[in-house]
Each structure stands twice: as structure tokens, then as C-alpha cells.
C-alpha positions as CSV (number, residue, x, y, z in Angstrom):
1,M,-38.0,5.3,1.3
2,R,-36.1,5.2,-2.0
3,G,-36.1,9.0,-2.2
4,L,-34.8,9.1,1.4
5,L,-32.0,6.7,0.5
6,I,-31.0,8.8,-2.5
7,L,-30.9,12.0,-0.3
8,V,-28.8,10.2,2.3
9,F,-26.4,9.1,-0.4
10,L,-26.0,12.6,-1.9
11,C,-25.4,14.2,1.5
12,G,-22.9,11.5,2.4
13,A,-21.1,12.0,-0.9
14,L,-20.7,15.7,-0.2
15,S,-19.5,15.2,3.4
16,G,-17.6,12.0,3.0
17,S,-16.7,9.6,5.7
18,K,-15.2,11.6,8.6
19,G,-15.6,14.7,6.5
20,Q,-13.3,13.8,3.6
21,A,-13.2,16.3,0.8
22,I,-13.7,15.3,-2.9
23,I,-12.0,18.0,-4.9
24,G,-12.1,18.2,-8.7
25,Y,-10.2,20.7,-10.9
26,Y,-12.2,22.0,-13.8
27,S,-10.8,23.7,-17.0
28,G,-13.7,23.4,-19.3
29,D,-16.3,25.8,-20.6
30,A,-19.5,26.9,-19.0
31,R,-21.5,24.2,-20.7
32,A,-19.5,21.0,-20.1
33,I,-19.9,21.3,-16.4
34,D,-23.6,20.3,-16.9
35,R,-22.3,16.7,-17.7
36,V,-20.5,16.5,-14.3
37,P,-22.2,14.8,-11.3
38,V,-21.6,17.9,-9.2
39,G,-23.5,16.4,-6.2
40,Q,-20.6,14.0,-5.6
41,L,-18.1,16.9,-5.1
42,T,-17.3,19.0,-2.1
43,H,-15.1,21.4,-4.0
44,I,-14.5,22.5,-7.6
45,I,-11.2,24.3,-8.4
46,F,-11.3,26.4,-11.5
47,G,-8.1,26.0,-13.5
48,F,-6.7,28.5,-14.1
49,C,-6.6,32.2,-13.5
50,Y,-3.3,33.9,-14.2
51,L,-1.2,36.9,-13.2
52,R,-1.6,40.1,-15.1
53,G,1.2,42.2,-13.6
54,D,0.8,41.5,-9.9
55,R,-3.0,40.9,-9.9
56,L,-5.0,37.7,-10.3
57,Y,-6.8,37.9,-13.7
58,A,-9.7,36.1,-15.3
59,T,-10.4,36.4,-19.0
60,R,-13.9,37.1,-20.3
61,T,-14.3,33.4,-21.1
62,D,-13.1,32.5,-17.6
63,S,-15.6,34.9,-16.1
64,L,-18.5,33.0,-17.8
65,V,-17.3,29.7,-16.4
66,L,-16.8,31.1,-12.9
67,R,-20.3,32.6,-12.9
68,K,-21.6,29.2,-13.9
69,L,-19.6,27.4,-11.3
70,A,-20.7,29.8,-8.5
71,G,-24.3,29.4,-9.6
72,L,-24.1,25.7,-8.9
73,K,-24.1,26.5,-5.2
74,K,-27.8,27.4,-5.4
75,A,-28.6,23.7,-5.9
76,H,-25.6,22.5,-3.9
77,P,-25.2,24.8,-0.9
78,S,-22.3,22.9,0.6
79,L,-20.2,23.0,-2.6
80,K,-17.1,25.2,-2.5
81,I,-15.8,27.0,-5.6
82,L,-12.1,28.0,-5.5
83,L,-10.2,30.2,-7.9
84,S,-6.7,28.9,-8.8
85,L,-3.5,30.5,-9.9
86,G,-0.9,28.7,-12.1
87,G,-0.8,25.2,-13.2
88,W,1.8,23.7,-15.5
89,G,3.1,26.6,-17.5
90,G,0.9,29.2,-15.8
91,C,3.2,30.7,-13.3
92,K,6.0,32.3,-15.3
93,T,6.2,35.5,-13.2
94,C,5.3,34.0,-9.8
95,S,8.9,34.0,-8.6
96,Q,9.3,37.7,-9.4
97,V,5.9,39.0,-8.3
98,F,5.9,37.1,-5.0
99,S,9.4,38.2,-4.1
100,S,8.2,41.5,-2.7
101,S,5.7,42.4,0.0
102,E,4.1,44.9,-2.3
103,G,3.6,42.3,-5.0
104,R,2.1,39.8,-2.5
105,E,-0.2,42.4,-1.0
106,R,-1.5,43.6,-4.4
107,F,-2.1,40.0,-5.5
108,A,-3.9,39.2,-2.3
109,H,-6.2,42.2,-2.6
110,S,-6.9,41.2,-6.2
111,V,-7.9,37.7,-5.0
112,L,-10.3,39.3,-2.5
113,D,-11.8,41.4,-5.2
114,L,-12.4,38.4,-7.5
115,T,-13.8,36.2,-4.8
116,R,-16.3,38.9,-3.9
117,Y,-17.1,39.6,-7.5
118,F,-17.7,36.0,-8.4
119,Q,-19.0,35.0,-4.9
120,T,-16.5,32.2,-4.7
121,D,-15.0,30.6,-1.7
122,G,-11.2,31.0,-1.7
123,I,-8.0,30.5,-3.6
124,D,-5.7,27.6,-4.6
125,I,-2.1,28.3,-5.3
126,D,-0.8,25.9,-7.9
127,W,2.8,27.2,-8.3
128,E,4.8,24.6,-10.1
129,F,7.4,24.6,-8.4
130,P,8.9,27.1,-6.0
131,T,12.7,26.8,-5.5
132,L,13.0,23.8,-7.8
133,G,11.6,25.0,-11.1
134,G,9.3,23.1,-13.4
135,Y,8.2,24.5,-16.7
136,R,11.2,25.2,-19.0
137,G,12.1,28.9,-19.1
138,H,10.2,29.9,-16.0
139,P,12.4,31.7,-13.5
140,Y,12.8,30.3,-10.0
141,A,15.0,31.2,-7.0
142,A,16.2,29.8,-3.7
143,S,14.0,32.3,-1.9
144,D,10.8,31.1,-3.5
145,G,10.0,28.8,-0.6
146,S,10.1,31.5,2.0
147,N,8.2,33.8,-0.4
148,L,5.5,31.2,-0.8
149,I,5.0,31.1,3.0
150,A,4.9,34.9,3.1
151,L,2.3,34.9,0.2
152,L,0.1,32.4,2.1
153,R,0.2,34.6,5.3
154,T,-0.7,37.7,3.2
155,L,-3.6,35.8,1.7
156,R,-4.8,34.7,5.1
157,D,-4.5,38.2,6.5
158,T,-6.4,39.6,3.5
159,L,-9.1,37.0,3.0
160,G,-9.7,36.3,6.6
161,A,-10.8,33.0,8.1
162,S,-14.0,32.6,6.1
163,K,-12.3,31.9,2.8
164,E,-10.4,28.7,2.0
165,I,-6.7,28.7,1.0
166,S,-5.0,25.7,-0.4
167,F,-1.7,25.1,-2.3
168,I,-0.2,22.4,-4.4
169,L,2.7,20.5,-2.8
170,A,4.6,18.3,-5.3
171,G,4.7,14.7,-3.9
172,F,8.1,13.7,-5.2
173,S,11.1,13.6,-2.7
174,P,13.4,16.3,-4.1
175,Y,10.6,18.9,-3.6
176,L,9.2,17.6,-0.4
177,R,12.5,17.6,1.4
178,G,13.4,21.2,2.0
179,C,11.8,23.4,-0.8
180,V,9.0,24.7,1.4
181,D,8.5,24.8,5.2
182,V,5.4,22.6,5.1
183,V,4.8,22.7,8.8
184,E,4.6,26.5,8.8
185,A,2.4,26.4,5.7
186,A,0.1,23.9,7.3
187,G,-0.5,26.4,10.1
188,I,-1.8,28.9,7.6
189,V,-3.8,27.1,5.0
190,D,-7.0,25.0,5.1
191,R,-5.6,22.3,2.8
192,I,-2.3,21.0,1.4
193,D,-3.0,19.4,-2.0
194,L,-0.3,16.7,-2.2
195,M,0.4,16.2,-5.9
196,T,0.8,12.5,-6.0
197,Y,0.4,12.1,-9.7
198,D,3.0,12.7,-12.4
199,M,5.5,10.8,-10.2
200,I,6.9,9.5,-13.5
201,G,7.0,12.5,-15.8
202,S,7.4,13.4,-19.4
203,R,11.2,13.6,-19.0
204,S,11.6,10.2,-17.4
205,P,13.7,7.8,-19.6
206,V,12.2,4.8,-17.8
207,T,8.6,3.7,-17.3
208,G,6.9,3.4,-13.9
209,H,3.7,4.2,-12.1
210,H,2.8,7.8,-12.3
211,T,0.4,7.8,-9.4
212,P,1.1,4.7,-7.2
213,L,-0.3,4.3,-3.7
214,Y,2.7,2.5,-2.3
215,S,6.4,2.5,-3.0
216,T,8.0,-0.6,-4.6
217,A,11.6,-2.0,-4.7
218,L,12.1,-0.1,-7.9
219,Q,10.1,3.1,-7.3
220,Q,10.3,5.1,-4.1
221,E,7.9,7.9,-5.1
222,S,4.3,7.1,-4.0
223,V,1.3,8.5,-2.1
224,D,2.3,6.6,1.0
225,N,6.0,7.7,0.8
226,A,4.9,11.4,0.7
227,V,2.3,11.1,3.4
228,R,4.7,9.3,5.7
229,Y,7.3,12.0,5.2
230,L,4.8,14.8,6.0
231,D,3.6,12.8,9.1
232,S,7.2,12.5,10.3
233,L,7.5,16.3,10.2
234,G,4.4,16.8,12.3
235,V,2.1,18.0,9.5
236,P,-1.5,17.5,10.6
237,L,-2.8,14.8,8.2
238,H,-6.3,16.1,8.4
239,K,-5.0,19.0,6.3
240,V,-3.5,16.8,3.6
241,A,-5.4,15.8,0.5
242,V,-3.8,13.3,-1.9
243,G,-3.9,13.5,-5.7
244,A,-5.5,11.1,-8.2
245,A,-5.2,11.1,-12.0
246,F,-8.1,11.0,-14.3
247,Y,-5.7,10.4,-17.2
248,G,-2.8,8.1,-18.1
249,R,0.7,8.6,-19.4
250,L,1.7,6.7,-22.5
251,F,5.2,5.6,-23.2
252,V,6.4,4.2,-26.5
253,H,9.4,2.1,-27.7
254,V,9.2,0.1,-24.5
255,P,10.6,-3.5,-24.4
256,E,8.3,-6.3,-23.6
257,V,10.3,-7.3,-20.5
258,G,8.0,-7.2,-17.4
259,H,5.1,-6.1,-19.6
260,G,6.9,-2.8,-20.0
261,L,7.1,-1.9,-16.3
262,Y,10.4,-0.2,-15.2
263,Q,11.8,-0.4,-18.7
264,P,13.4,2.2,-21.0
265,G,10.9,4.2,-23.1
266,R,9.9,7.6,-24.4
267,F,6.9,9.6,-23.1
268,S,4.4,10.1,-25.9
269,R,1.2,11.8,-24.6
270,F,-1.5,12.1,-22.0
271,I,-4.6,9.8,-22.4
272,S,-7.9,10.7,-20.7
273,M,-9.8,8.1,-18.7
274,R,-12.6,8.4,-21.3
275,Q,-10.1,7.6,-24.1
276,I,-8.6,4.7,-22.1
277,R,-11.9,3.0,-21.6
278,R,-12.9,3.6,-25.3
279,H,-9.7,2.7,-27.2
280,Y,-7.1,1.1,-24.9
281,T,-8.7,-2.2,-24.8
282,L,-7.8,-5.9,-25.1
283,A,-9.4,-5.9,-28.5
284,N,-6.9,-3.2,-29.6
285,G,-4.0,-5.1,-28.1
286,Y,-3.7,-3.4,-24.7
287,R,-3.6,-5.9,-21.9
288,E,-4.2,-4.6,-18.3
289,Y,-2.0,-5.7,-15.4
290,W,-2.1,-5.0,-11.7
291,D,0.9,-4.3,-9.5
292,D,-0.2,-5.4,-6.0
293,S,2.8,-3.8,-4.3
294,A,2.1,-0.4,-5.7
295,R,-1.7,-0.9,-5.8
296,A,-1.6,0.5,-9.3
297,P,-2.7,-0.7,-12.8
298,Y,-0.8,-0.5,-16.0
299,M,-1.2,-1.6,-19.6
300,Y,1.1,-3.0,-22.2
301,N,0.7,-3.5,-26.0
302,A,3.3,-5.9,-27.2
303,A,2.7,-5.2,-30.9
304,R,3.1,-1.5,-30.5
305,R,5.6,-1.7,-27.6
306,S,3.4,0.8,-25.8
307,F,3.1,1.2,-22.0
308,L,0.3,3.1,-20.2
309,T,0.3,4.1,-16.5
310,Y,-2.9,5.5,-15.0
311,D,-5.5,5.2,-12.2
312,N,-8.5,2.9,-12.5
313,E,-11.5,2.0,-10.4
314,R,-9.5,-0.4,-8.3
315,S,-6.6,1.9,-7.6
316,I,-8.9,4.8,-6.9
317,A,-10.9,2.7,-4.4
318,A,-7.6,1.8,-2.7
319,K,-6.6,5.4,-2.4
320,A,-10.0,6.3,-0.9
321,A,-9.6,3.5,1.7
322,Y,-6.1,4.8,2.5
323,V,-7.4,8.4,3.0
324,K,-10.0,7.2,5.4
325,E,-7.6,4.9,7.3
326,K,-5.0,7.7,7.7
327,G,-7.5,10.4,8.5
328,L,-6.5,12.5,5.6
329,N,-8.4,15.5,4.3
330,G,-9.6,13.9,1.1
331,I,-8.8,13.3,-2.6
332,F,-8.3,15.9,-5.3
333,F,-7.8,15.1,-9.0
334,W,-7.0,16.5,-12.4
335,E,-9.6,16.9,-13.9
336,L,-13.4,16.6,-14.2
337,R,-13.6,16.7,-18.0
338,L,-11.4,13.6,-18.4
339,D,-13.7,11.2,-16.5
340,L,-16.4,9.0,-17.8
341,P,-19.7,10.9,-17.9
342,R,-21.4,8.2,-15.8
343,D,-20.0,5.6,-13.3
344,G,-16.5,7.0,-13.6
345,L,-13.7,7.5,-11.1
346,L,-15.5,10.3,-9.3
347,S,-18.3,7.9,-8.5
348,V,-15.8,5.4,-7.1
349,I,-14.4,8.0,-4.8
350,S,-17.8,9.2,-3.5
351,Q,-19.1,5.7,-3.0
352,S,-15.9,4.6,-1.3
353,F,-16.1,7.4,1.2
354,L,-19.5,6.2,2.2
355,K,-18.3,2.7,3.1
356,S,-16.9,1.7,6.4
357,N,-13.2,1.3,6.7
358,G,-11.8,-2.1,5.7
359,P,-8.6,-3.7,4.6
360,L,-6.9,-2.1,1.6
């Protein structure tokens, strides 16, 4: 009986309640994946492949990782492995390459070649960010939005219906409202990965929650704000996955007012969940607080005037419940290497998707 229960748990973790997806980005080597509880995932997105000219390119090291990831499907037949293009700083020539039909077609055929070669299951386009720009020095143009749609159509025509296509959609309002025709994109792709982390970024002069579930009086950007906007456009919510962060953002020189929340400060660095649990403790002067309006945690160290915004077990469980309640596609996150090796945030997601819906 115990063995049967374990089998039921693992199958449920892969399928999720109502079929929700659990999608983890992975940017490690071929060995570190062995420490990941792969059975709790429905998808692994390899981050990242890049453009070489107008073709998707994987280095020799990347190839070793991709072969290892694809090999996981022998033990986990339902697991999907996706290639990914871009990431922060990884799409310098995207605007130029995807501005022509020839560039889009050559790229799409290179994606088909690599998916066949590695026996993977599709492509994730993580272009940050069409029409709006992102990484300093990377070109962008007003036509990027329409070119992204054309790229997605070319990919679908080339890859066919059997391969998955997803793309990153930034969850903050300036990008959501008009940069990409999301309704048209939703009719092409399998999944829209709504990037609902980094809502407070490295350029922000004021602290806040970088991945809150709900908006507050002092911060509009949130998971719920972005989902409600997409819903108002008529985007099918079963194609929308929301983002979670397995890392925090540390701000320094933050006044003690309000335990540092919504105060002036300077972004310092990213902190992995493993580091947070090991070093950012009460014993080291970091006191944890909970914002019930945002459904988000934060920490403040009065002696160091340091503020930390992040996801924890409580906020991740709240997001999972929200996903089930709204009938969303699932949760994706950056990234697998940052989690605790056991009983981490991934485990909270998979366990939450097995439970019946309840109040958030």
C-alpha cells in the first residue's frame, strides 16, 4: 500500500491538479541535475541556447547537458524538455534577425534540427523584451512585437503541432499593455510564461516585492494584476503560467521605516533560496515579515539596513492555490539550481497541486 501511495503521489505531481504544469528552468551542468527531484516536474527548460547568425546554437558543453536532460525521459516519460533562446543578456541580435522572414525561417529550421538531434520537445522564446528593450545596449524596435508574432507562426508552421512552443511575457504593465498582441500569440503557442518576478528590478530606487501575488496600495505590479489584465483581453487562462522566484533581491542603505518595505534603497545582488535559508536568518540579524495584502514575505536587517524580497514556502503555496482557483496553466520558475536540495519550493508547488482547492 505504501508503494502504491508513493506512485500515486509522483503521478499526481507530474500531472498536477486539473493538469497544471510545473516548469523549471535549468542552467547547470550535466551532473547537478542529479540532485533535482525531477519526478516533481512536468517540464524542464534549458537556459540558454543562443543565436549564431540566424540559427539556434548550443555549445559543446550545452550539448552534454541537453543529452542528459533528454535522457531523463527514459525514467520520466511524461517529462518535457524544451530548448530556450535568450534570457537576460542573451538576445542581442533578436531584433535584427527576426525582422525578416528569411531570418525567422532559418531560425525555425535550426530549432527543428536541434529538437530532432537532441530528441527534445519544443522551444521557449525568452526575448527580453521586444519593443521595450531590456539589457543595456541591445537593439530594439517598434516592429519587434509584430515580428515576435511572425516568429511564433513560423515556428508553429515548421515544428508542427507535436512540439511545444512557449514564450516569456513580462508581467509588468508597461510591457503588457501594447508591446505584443497577446491574444494573437495565445492562438499560436502552447503556453505563455507570464514573468511575474523581478517586478522590482535592479534599477528601482525604492524597495518593494519583486514577485507578489496581489497588488497593494503602494505597488500595482503583481501576479493578479497581470492575470486580470490578460483575462480582460480574452486570453485563455489555461494557456497562462505564472512565474515564481527561487531567489531573492537584496537592497542596501534602506531606512528602518516600515521594516524597509517601500523605502529608498540600492539594489545589491541576487540571493538564492539555498543561501537565504542558510545565512539570512534571525541569528544573523534578518527578521522575516509577511505582507498579507501582497501575500509576500520580506526580510529586514536593522543593523545592516538591508532589505530582502523573495518567495518562500508560504507565498509559493498561495500562488499554487491561485493557479488552481483561476484555472491557469501552471507555475514556472527560475531556476532549479537555486532551490534547497530537499523539501524546497519545488516540493511545495507539487504538493500544493495535489491538494483540493481551498481559501487562499
